[in-house]
Steps between C-alpha positions, in 0.01 A plus 500: 500500500665531841529835668681638804747210474224246574473192282195488273381173659438655845131579439446137397687382807276715719189349338634149552554571869122538525375258234777244472434337835372151440148502366420871550395547138250216537335694781491807275363290212219370721409850617494631143186288455312649798544581870536194722477422867807340652321164510408530132861578414620189683242295311591664170872435541519128576879501449536715812407435859330764715827614657656561157194691377506710817869579451445611139190704584686673782800583280285620210289709737812658651618583147169668417398240240205359700249676722250351744142621474227451760218312326262466789507382857792266550574491125812645344577478131843546350522690175767659289586864545550720193866401520404133503254536211787646301649150502225364271701538177808355671309191612343461154840530333654244735213258435550538123874455534451191717272342239770558237759352734287190564443443126874526441572250775246253360658525154849450647388196698315341208 
């Protein structure tokens, strides 16, 4: 329900400003598995080049979804903040929905 004359969709719009940019949720999905170095993220997201991964990491870090953690001399790992870990059920739900979508498309095409 909307309040203060604001449409009910505004919270969703705010979330999409952070997560709806390109492949941002794929970065989150990767980090749900475990912390990764930047190089590991580039290798784990073959659909994206290093510049795209950097752009998403920077935006997600600015939004408080990702944090960088020193993991030794000259080694930084990126991990999800508590806010970012809260996206786990969202990512799982989207993956389930996508599987349903793909099955429906295969049936329609066949």
